[in-house]
C-alpha positions in Angstrom: 121.1 -75.0 -22.4 117.5 -76.1 -22.8 115.7 -78.8 -20.8 112.6 -79.9 -19.1 111.6 -79.8 -15.5 109.2 -82.9 -14.2 107.7 -81.7 -10.8 107.4 -78.1 -9.7 106.6 -78.5 -6.0 109.0 -76.9 -3.5 112.3 -78.2 -4.5 111.3 -78.4 -8.5 109.6 -74.6 -9.0 112.8 -73.2 -7.1 115.2 -75.0 -8.8 113.6 -74.3 -12.6 113.9 -70.5 -11.5 117.8 -70.7 -10.5 118.2 -72.5 -13.7 116.0 -69.9 -15.9 118.1 -66.9 -13.9 121.3 -68.8 -14.6 120.0 -68.3 -18.7 119.0 -71.7 -19.4 115.7 -72.8 -21.1 113.3 -74.7 -18.7 110.0 -76.2 -19.9 108.1 -77.2 -16.9 105.8 -80.0 -16.1 103.5 -80.7 -13.8 99.8 -81.7 -13.5 99.1 -80.9 -10.1 100.7 -77.4 -10.5 99.2 -73.8 -12.2 103.0 -73.4 -13.2 103.2 -76.0 -15.8 104.1 -75.1 -19.3 102.7 -77.9 -20.9 99.7 -80.3 -20.1 101.7 -83.7 -20.5 104.9 -85.6 -21.0 104.5 -86.0 -24.5 103.5 -82.1 -24.7 106.6 -81.5 -22.9 109.1 -84.2 -25.1 107.3 -82.0 -28.2 109.0 -79.0 -26.5 112.2 -80.0 -26.2 115.2 -79.9 -29.1 116.7 -83.6 -29.4 118.0 -84.9 -27.8 116.3 -84.1 -25.1 117.4 -83.7 -21.1 114.6 -84.1 -18.6 115.1 -83.5 -15.1 112.6 -85.0 -12.4 111.8 -83.7 -9.0 109.0 -85.7 -8.2 108.2 -87.9 -4.1 110.3 -91.3 -4.0 108.2 -93.9 -4.4 105.5 -95.1 -6.6 105.4 -91.6 -8.1 109.1 -91.8 -9.1 108.5 -95.2 -10.6 105.5 -94.3 -12.8 107.6 -91.0 -14.3 110.6 -93.1 -15.3 108.1 -96.0 -17.0 106.3 -93.1 -18.8 109.3 -91.3 -19.7 110.6 -94.8 -21.1 107.5 -94.8 -23.4 107.8 -91.0 -25.0 111.6 -90.6 -25.0 114.1 -91.6 -27.6 117.6 -92.9 -27.7 120.1 -90.4 -27.3 117.8 -88.7 -24.7 118.9 -87.9 -20.8 117.1 -88.1 -17.4 118.2 -87.0 -14.4 116.5 -87.6 -11.2 117.0 -85.4 -8.7 114.3 -86.4 -6.1 115.5 -88.9 -2.8 114.9 -92.0 -4.6 116.8 -95.2 -2.9 119.8 -95.7 -4.6 119.2 -99.4 -5.5 116.5 -98.2 -7.5 118.2 -95.9 -9.3 120.6 -98.7 -10.4 117.3 -99.8 -11.5 116.2 -96.8 -13.7 119.5 -96.8 -14.8 119.5 -100.2 -16.3 116.0 -100.0 -17.8 116.7 -96.4 -19.6 120.2 -98.0 -21.0 118.3 -100.6 -22.6 116.3 -97.9 -24.6 119.4 -96.5 -25.4 118.5 -93.5 -23.0 121.2 -91.6 -20.7 120.4 -91.8 -16.6 122.3 -89.5 -14.1 121.0 -90.0 -10.4 121.8 -86.5 -8.8 121.5 -86.1 -5.0 120.4 -83.1 -4.1 120.6 -80.8 -0.7 119.8 -77.3 0.3 116.0 -76.9 0.8 114.0 -74.1 0.5 117.6 -72.0 0.5 118.6 -73.6 -2.6 117.2 -71.0 -5.0 119.2 -68.5 -3.0 122.4 -70.4 -1.8 122.8 -73.0 -4.6 122.3 -76.5 -3.6 125.1 -79.4 -3.0 124.7 -82.0 -6.0 126.5 -85.7 -5.4 125.7 -86.8 -9.4 126.2 -90.3 -10.2 126.6 -91.5 -14.0 128.9 -91.8 -16.9 131.8 -89.4 -17.8 130.0 -88.6 -20.9 126.2 -88.1 -19.3 127.5 -86.1 -16.2 129.4 -83.6 -18.9 126.0 -83.2 -20.8 124.5 -82.0 -18.0 127.2 -80.0 -16.2 126.1 -76.8 -17.8 123.0 -76.9 -15.6 124.5 -78.2 -12.4 126.9 -75.4 -12.4 124.2 -73.2 -12.2 122.6 -75.4 -9.5 125.6 -75.7 -7.4 126.6 -72.5 -4.6 128.7 -70.3 -6.7 132.1 -71.4 -5.3 135.6 -70.8 -7.1 136.8 -73.7 -6.2 133.7 -75.9 -7.2 132.7 -76.7 -3.6 129.0 -78.4 -3.5 129.2 -80.4 -6.7 130.8 -83.6 -7.5 130.4 -86.2 -9.9 130.7 -88.7 -7.1 130.8 -92.4 -9.5 128.6 -94.7 -11.4 124.7 -94.8 -11.6 123.2 -95.2 -8.0 126.4 -93.3 -6.1 124.7 -90.2 -6.3 121.5 -91.3 -4.5 124.0 -93.5 -2.0 126.0 -90.3 -0.6 123.0 -88.4 -0.6 121.7 -90.9 1.8 124.5 -90.4 4.1 124.3 -87.0 3.9 120.9 -87.4 5.5 121.9 -89.8 7.8 124.7 -87.2 9.2 122.1 -84.6 9.5 119.8 -86.8 11.4 122.8 -87.4 13.6 124.1 -83.9 13.9 120.3 -82.1 14.4 119.7 -84.9 17.3 123.1 -83.4 19.1 121.7 -80.1 19.2 118.1 -80.8 20.0 120.1 -83.3 23.0 122.5 -80.2 24.3 119.2 -77.9 24.0 117.0 -80.2 26.5 119.9 -81.1 28.8 120.5 -77.1 29.5 116.6 -76.5 29.6 116.2 -78.8 32.1 118.8 -77.7 34.4 117.7 -75.1 37.3 120.4 -72.6 36.2 118.1 -70.5 34.4 120.3 -70.2 31.0 119.7 -67.8 28.4 119.2 -70.6 25.5 118.9 -68.4 23.0 122.0 -66.2 23.9 123.6 -69.5 24.2 122.6 -70.8 20.9 124.0 -67.5 19.3 127.0 -67.3 21.3 128.0 -70.8 19.2 127.5 -69.4 15.8 131.0 -67.6 15.7 134.1 -69.0 16.5 133.1 -71.9 18.0 133.9 -75.4 16.7 130.6 -76.8 16.2 129.2 -74.1 14.2 127.3 -74.7 11.5 124.5 -74.0 8.9 122.6 -76.5 11.0 123.0 -74.2 13.9 121.9 -71.0 12.4 119.0 -72.8 11.5 118.5 -73.8 15.1 118.7 -70.3 16.4 116.1 -69.3 13.4 114.0 -72.0 14.7 113.7 -70.4 18.1 113.0 -67.0 16.8 110.1 -68.8 15.0 108.9 -71.2 17.8 110.2 -69.3 21.3 111.1 -72.4 23.1 109.2 -74.6 21.2 106.1 -74.3 23.5 103.6 -74.0 20.4 105.3 -77.4 18.8 104.1 -80.9 19.5 107.0 -83.4 20.0 106.5 -85.0 16.7 109.6 -85.3 14.1 108.9 -87.7 10.9 111.0 -89.7 9.4 111.2 -89.2 5.2 113.1 -92.4 4.3 116.6 -92.0 4.2 117.7 -92.5 7.9 116.4 -95.8 7.9 117.9 -97.0 4.0 121.4 -95.5 5.7 121.0 -97.9 8.7 120.0 -100.6 6.3 123.0 -99.9 4.4 125.0 -99.9 6.9 124.1 -103.2 8.5 124.4 -105.0 5.1 127.7 -103.8 5.0 128.6 -104.5 8.4 129.6 -100.7 9.2 128.3 -99.6 12.9 126.6 -96.2 12.9 125.4 -95.8 16.4 124.7 -92.1 16.1 122.7 -92.3 13.0 120.9 -95.2 14.2 120.0 -93.4 17.8 119.0 -90.4 15.7 116.3 -92.1 13.9 115.0 -94.3 16.8 114.6 -91.0 18.4 112.4 -89.8 15.6 110.1 -93.1 16.0 109.8 -92.5 20.2 108.9 -89.0 19.3 105.4 -90.6 18.6 105.0 -91.6 22.3 106.0 -89.6 24.9 106.9 -85.8 25.1 109.9 -84.7 24.4 111.2 -81.1 23.9 114.2 -82.5 21.4 111.6 -83.8 19.2 110.0 -80.3 19.5 113.7 -78.8 18.3 113.9 -81.4 15.8 110.8 -80.6 14.2 111.6 -76.9 13.8 114.8 -77.3 12.3 113.3 -79.4 9.9 110.6 -76.9 9.1 113.6 -74.2 8.9 115.8 -76.1 6.3 113.1 -77.9 4.2 109.9 -76.4 5.3 108.4 -79.9 6.4 105.3 -79.9 8.1 105.3 -79.5 11.7 102.6 -80.3 14.3 101.5 -77.3 16.7 100.2 -78.2 20.0 96.6 -77.0 20.6 97.0 -77.4 24.4 94.8 -81.0 23.8 97.1 -83.7 23.7 94.8 -86.1 21.6 94.6 -83.3 18.9 97.2 -82.4 16.7 97.1 -79.6 14.3 99.7 -80.2 11.1 100.9 -76.3 10.0 103.0 -76.9 6.2 104.9 -74.4 5.1 104.3 -75.3 1.3 103.9 -78.9 -0.2 105.8 -81.6 0.2 107.8 -82.8 -2.6 111.0 -85.4 -3.5 
């Protein structure tokens, strides 16, 4: 199928490449990237055959809101917009309602896979009408993992549900990362002189806690032995906060997720080996910035592996 990709940062560029590799025609637009195929949104729309499909991968908040308003002005009835960024689910419901008034379809797609999605495929949680999701399904199948049972791709409900389920996914991710990091620090603080890399590797096969995050923890240790070169700062990108807020609204206790979120807040203050481990994991799965320790606690050096996107 043919579609436009708006936003060619770390995630968008990889998704466009995977789609092209699957035989789809992708027209990319990003005013901040040399990889852009067109100079304006209007030019993007001119390159696409009606009815058009555009996939948006820009940072959440104002950049997404502005893009949605601009698309309402340049698209026509019958076109379809897919938002694959980490937008708050309530905002996606609002975007969907605005597009519906103009006769434009809208799908919110929760996307997980980080920098590894190009090779491994992305987990996709999709919200929208049956017709709109069916229309974009060929692209969804190309982006998702090549699983014969269809694992990794689900139409989870109406508009808003895609980003809601991705929000909860990321809240769970907070808690699992925190548990691995806390266990690591506990072993590191004992007097038993434990071989920590060997211990973590021993959990990768046969263990009930084996997982991709554990594999990434081992990779993080290889990249940052003992996490000695990292400062103990782990940022939160919003989804953890939204998950806890949604839990409060629903009256659902989420103590593990809340504790993991608060631990990230605490990382802004006292030194913590746990938070160094969390920061290293975020770098591994998503290319997020880490803060390198340079011996001077008053100075922090930001190390980025690619531009932050979505």
